[in-house]
C-alpha positions in Angstrom: -49.2 12.1 -25.6 -51.7 9.9 -25.8 -52.0 8.5 -23.3 -50.8 11.4 -20.8 -53.7 13.2 -21.7 -56.1 14.8 -19.4 -59.2 12.6 -20.7 -57.9 9.4 -21.0 -56.1 9.6 -17.1 -59.9 10.6 -15.7 -62.1 8.8 -17.9 -60.3 5.6 -19.6 -57.1 5.3 -16.9 -57.3 1.0 -18.2 -56.7 2.4 -22.0 -52.9 1.4 -23.7 -52.3 2.3 -27.3 -50.0 1.5 -30.0 -49.7 3.9 -32.8 -47.3 3.3 -35.9 -47.1 4.0 -39.3 -49.7 1.5 -40.5 -52.4 2.3 -38.0 -53.6 2.4 -34.7 -54.6 0.4 -31.6 -56.6 1.4 -28.5 -58.2 -0.8 -26.4 -59.9 0.2 -22.7 -61.3 -2.6 -20.3 -65.4 -1.8 -20.4 -66.7 -1.1 -16.5 -69.7 -0.2 -14.9 -69.1 3.8 -14.6 -69.0 4.0 -18.4 -72.6 2.4 -19.1 -76.2 4.2 -20.2 -79.3 3.7 -18.4 -79.7 0.3 -20.0 -76.6 -1.7 -18.8 -74.2 -1.2 -22.0 -71.5 1.4 -22.4 -72.5 4.1 -23.4 -72.1 5.2 -27.6 -69.8 7.8 -26.4 -66.6 5.2 -25.3 -67.5 4.1 -28.6 -66.9 7.0 -30.2 -63.9 7.8 -28.3 -62.2 5.3 -29.0 -63.0 5.3 -33.1 -62.6 8.7 -33.3 -58.9 8.2 -31.1 -57.2 5.1 -33.8 -58.8 7.0 -36.9 -57.4 10.3 -35.8 -53.8 8.4 -34.7 -53.3 6.5 -37.8 -53.7 9.3 -40.1 -51.8 11.4 -37.4 -48.9 9.2 -38.8 -48.9 10.2 -42.6 -48.3 13.5 -41.1 -45.0 15.4 -39.7 -45.7 18.9 -39.8 -47.9 19.1 -37.0 -51.2 18.1 -35.6 -54.9 17.4 -37.6 -58.2 18.4 -37.2 -61.4 16.4 -37.3 -63.4 17.5 -39.6 -66.0 14.5 -39.5 -67.1 11.4 -38.2 -69.3 8.3 -39.1 -70.5 5.6 -36.6 -71.9 2.8 -37.0 -73.2 0.4 -33.8 -73.7 -3.0 -34.0 -74.0 -5.1 -30.7 -73.8 -3.5 -26.7 -71.0 -4.5 -24.8 -71.1 -4.4 -20.7 -67.8 -5.9 -19.9 -64.3 -6.9 -20.9 -61.1 -5.7 -22.9 -62.2 -4.3 -26.5 -60.3 -3.3 -29.2 -60.2 -0.7 -31.7 -57.8 -0.5 -35.0 -57.8 2.1 -37.4 -56.2 2.8 -40.9 -56.0 5.3 -43.1 -58.1 4.6 -46.4 -57.1 7.6 -48.1 -55.1 10.6 -48.3 -55.7 13.6 -50.5 -53.6 16.9 -50.7 -55.7 18.2 -47.9 -58.2 15.7 -46.5 -57.1 12.2 -44.6 -59.8 9.4 -44.7 -59.5 6.7 -42.2 -61.6 3.8 -41.3 -61.4 2.1 -37.2 -63.6 -1.2 -36.1 -64.1 -2.4 -32.4 -64.2 -5.8 -31.6 -64.6 -7.6 -28.3 -62.4 -10.5 -27.0 -64.0 -12.8 -29.2 -63.8 -10.7 -32.3 -67.3 -9.5 -32.8 -67.9 -6.1 -34.4 -68.9 -3.6 -32.0 -68.9 -0.8 -33.7 -67.3 0.4 -36.8 -66.8 4.4 -37.8 -64.6 6.7 -40.6 -63.2 10.3 -40.2 -62.3 12.6 -42.1 -58.8 15.3 -40.7 -57.4 18.1 -42.8 -54.1 19.7 -41.0 -54.5 22.1 -38.2 -51.4 24.6 -39.5 -51.0 24.4 -35.3 -47.2 22.8 -35.5 -46.4 19.9 -33.1 -44.9 21.3 -30.0 -43.7 19.9 -26.3 -47.0 22.1 -24.5 -49.5 19.5 -25.9 -47.2 16.5 -24.6 -45.6 15.9 -28.3 -42.0 14.0 -28.2 -40.0 13.8 -31.1 
């Protein structure tokens, strides 16, 4: 479902991902098509990776339907101008109605590029093959 999503196929074709009950890992190759005017990856690249990794870490704990992102807080720590970056997410709180997950993006040398914390809630929308979900 994740890799087949239209935005990932068109904007981030080098994306690789793995998801399990422990968390989510998403990586992508940074290239100049993702740069802002100052020659580094735009914050939207960081945001998408952190939102996706924290979302899918949380989604692993909900079995009856999709989640919605309620809020997201990001901290940018360092620019990146190329190479493969890796974002790892994990759940830090699971309540009755809300899940909280954190994610970090690091470069190949292990430098922290950005970190974020997301809050998610059940959408009420059950899983469906129409959205690419497969058991």
